[in-house]
C-alpha positions in Angstrom: 5.5 -4.3 -6.0 9.0 -2.7 -6.6 11.4 -5.0 -8.1 14.5 -3.3 -6.7 15.9 -1.8 -4.0 17.7 1.3 -3.2 19.7 2.3 -0.3 18.7 5.5 1.4 20.4 7.0 4.4 19.0 9.6 7.1 20.5 11.0 9.8 17.9 11.6 13.0 18.3 12.3 16.7 19.0 9.2 18.4 16.2 9.6 21.0 13.6 10.0 18.2 15.4 6.6 16.0 14.7 4.8 19.6 11.1 5.8 20.2 10.2 5.0 16.6 12.0 1.8 17.0 10.1 0.7 20.0 7.2 1.6 18.6 7.6 0.1 15.2 8.8 -3.3 17.3 5.6 -3.1 19.1 3.1 -3.3 16.3 5.6 -6.2 15.1 7.1 -3.8 12.2 10.4 -3.1 11.1 11.4 0.8 10.9 11.9 0.2 7.4 8.4 -1.6 6.7 7.0 1.8 8.3 9.2 4.1 6.6 8.1 2.8 2.9 4.7 2.8 4.3 5.5 6.6 5.2 6.7 7.2 2.0 4.2 5.4 -0.4 1.4 7.5 1.2 3.3 10.7 1.2 3.9 10.2 -2.8 0.5 9.9 -3.3 -0.6 12.6 -1.6 1.8 15.1 -3.1 2.4 13.4 -6.6 0.5 16.2 -8.1 0.1 15.2 -12.0 3.0 12.7 -11.7 2.4 9.4 -13.7 3.0 7.0 -11.0 3.5 3.1 -11.2 0.3 0.8 -11.4 1.5 -1.1 -8.7 1.7 1.9 -6.3 -1.8 3.6 -7.0 -3.2 0.0 -7.0 -2.1 -0.1 -3.1 -4.0 3.0 -2.7 -7.4 1.8 -4.2 -6.8 -1.4 -1.8 -6.4 0.9 1.3 -9.6 2.9 0.5 -12.0 -0.1 1.1 -10.5 -0.6 4.4 
């Protein structure tokens, strides 16, 4: 798992933000948790030949078995 965190600020449409947060809450997840999952999957899908940390690729192997 990641050891440190970094802040990322994005600008989005307020209505889209509210819908996203509502859906996250219905699933008992924070918007940050969902965005981290989406980013992790995007990295895995588009990393190409980049070398990735083991904790990131191990998470992918664990998801394939589900």
